[in-house]
N, C-alpha and C positions, 0 to 999 in steps of 0.2 A: 783715916789713919793719921796718927799724931807723930810728930817729929820728936825724937829723943835727943836731948842736948847734954846729957849727963855722961856721955861716954860709953854707954851700953848698947848703942845702936848696932849698925852694920859691922863694924870691927869685932865687936863681942860675938856677934852671931857667926861670923866667918870663922873666928878663932874656935869657937864651940864645935863648928862643923868639921874643922880640920884636926881637932884633938882626937886621939884614938880612944874609943870607948871600950869598956870591958865587954868581951864577947863570951857568952856561954857556949863553950866548945861542944858540949853534949847536945844542947838544943840545935846548934848549927848542923851537927851530924845527923840529927833525927830529921830536920827539915830537908836537907839534901837527899837523904835516903827516901823520904816521902816523895819528893819531886821525881827522883829516878824511877821509883816504883810506877808512879802515875804516867810518866813519860813512856816507859817501856812496856806498859800493859796493852798498848796497841789499840785502846778504845778511847774515844773522845766523847765526853759527856754531852757536849754542846758543839754546835757549829759556830765559826766565828761570826760575829755580827758584821753587817755590811758596812756600818760606820767605822769599824775597826780595821778594815782592809784598805789600805792606803796604797795599793798598787795602781799605777796609771791604767785608766781605761776599764777598771773593774766596778761594777755597781751600777 
């Protein structure tokens, strides 16, 4: 990894992350609706993987 000395390093990255980006409201509505349909369907396509279960004493 190379160090940037021209002022475009971390401050520029943090600034870009904090700036509000344009959001496609219709795309966001479709994504939320799809998530809610999947959540409310009551079926799970897959079981959680053991490595994704971080509860103590499980696995």
